[in-house]
C-alpha positions in Angstrom: -72.7 -138.7 -66.1 -73.4 -135.3 -64.0 -74.2 -136.3 -60.2 -74.9 -134.0 -57.9 -76.3 -133.5 -54.5 -76.0 -136.3 -52.2 -75.4 -139.2 -53.9 -72.3 -137.2 -55.6 -70.9 -136.7 -51.8 -72.0 -140.5 -50.9 -69.6 -141.0 -53.7 -67.1 -138.9 -52.7 -66.8 -139.9 -49.1 -66.5 -143.4 -50.0 -64.0 -143.5 -52.3 -61.9 -141.5 -49.8 -62.0 -144.1 -47.1 -61.8 -147.1 -49.1 -58.3 -145.0 -50.4 -57.2 -145.3 -46.7 -58.8 -148.4 -46.3 -56.3 -150.2 -49.1 -53.5 -147.9 -47.6 -53.7 -149.7 -44.3 -53.9 -153.3 -46.2 -51.1 -152.4 -48.3 -48.9 -151.3 -45.3 -50.2 -154.3 -44.3 -48.9 -156.7 -46.3 -45.8 -154.5 -46.8 -45.2 -155.7 -42.6 -46.0 -158.8 -43.6 -43.5 -159.2 -46.2 -40.3 -157.1 -44.1 -41.3 -159.1 -41.0 -42.0 -162.8 -42.4 -44.7 -162.5 -40.2 -47.3 -164.5 -42.7 -51.1 -162.7 -42.2 -53.3 -165.7 -43.0 -51.7 -167.8 -40.6 -51.3 -165.6 -37.6 -54.8 -164.7 -36.4 -53.4 -162.1 -33.7 -51.7 -159.9 -36.1 -55.1 -160.5 -38.4 -57.0 -159.1 -35.1 -55.1 -156.3 -35.2 -55.2 -155.2 -38.5 -59.3 -155.5 -38.0 -58.8 -153.2 -35.2 -56.3 -151.0 -36.8 -58.6 -150.8 -40.5 -61.6 -150.1 -38.4 -60.4 -146.8 -36.2 -58.4 -146.0 -39.1 -62.1 -145.4 -41.4 -63.9 -144.4 -38.0 -61.4 -141.9 -37.6 -61.3 -140.8 -41.6 -65.2 -140.5 -41.4 -65.6 -138.9 -38.9 -64.6 -135.9 -41.1 -67.3 -136.8 -43.5 -69.2 -137.1 -41.0 -69.3 -133.8 -38.7 -68.5 -132.0 -42.6 -72.0 -130.8 -43.4 -73.0 -130.1 -39.4 -73.1 -127.7 -36.8 -72.7 -129.3 -34.7 -69.0 -129.1 -33.1 -68.9 -125.1 -33.3 -72.2 -124.9 -31.2 -70.3 -127.4 -28.3 -67.5 -125.2 -28.9 -69.2 -121.9 -28.0 -70.2 -123.7 -24.0 -68.3 -121.1 -21.7 -64.9 -122.5 -20.3 -65.3 -126.2 -21.7 -66.2 -125.7 -24.8 -63.0 -126.8 -26.3 -62.9 -129.7 -24.3 -66.2 -131.2 -24.3 -65.9 -131.0 -28.4 -62.6 -132.8 -28.3 -64.0 -135.4 -26.1 -67.1 -135.8 -28.7 -64.8 -136.7 -31.3 -63.0 -139.4 -29.1 -65.8 -140.9 -28.1 -67.5 -141.0 -31.1 -64.7 -142.2 -32.8 -63.9 -144.4 -30.4 -67.7 -146.0 -30.3 -66.7 -146.0 -34.4 -70.5 -144.5 -35.2 -68.7 -142.8 -38.2 -67.7 -146.7 -38.9 -71.2 -147.4 -38.9 -72.4 -143.6 -41.1 -69.8 -145.0 -44.0 -72.0 -148.2 -43.7 -75.1 -145.6 -43.9 -73.1 -144.1 -47.2 -73.0 -147.1 -49.1 -76.5 -148.4 -48.4 -77.3 -145.1 -49.9 -75.7 -145.0 -53.1 -77.1 -148.5 -53.8 -80.9 -147.7 -52.9 -79.7 -145.2 -55.1 -78.1 -146.7 -57.8 -80.9 -149.7 -57.6 -83.7 -146.6 -57.6 -82.1 -145.4 -61.0 -81.5 -148.9 -62.8 -85.2 -150.6 -62.3 -86.8 -147.0 -63.4 -85.4 -147.6 -66.4 
């Protein structure tokens, strides 16, 4: 079935980020077996893994967040401090986790579109 427009972009973005999340989890399990650390018995490791996963999704999805906009290009045009302001915008966005919420919003849109398609049939 052909998917176009926003639905295709949402699926592409979600698939990309789920692959990144799976790679991070696979690396965590590899670390577990190489260092004899049992993930489910070590709460500190689970907390650190959650933080790494959060920031990995946040950094990765920042690309999809700014892909369709020209916000960063407009910020970069500010005389003298444009590049520094653009980098600060990116860093603040990632640290606050805004791309993670954008990721969850994309999942919501995808589920909503799927629900509407199935309820119409």
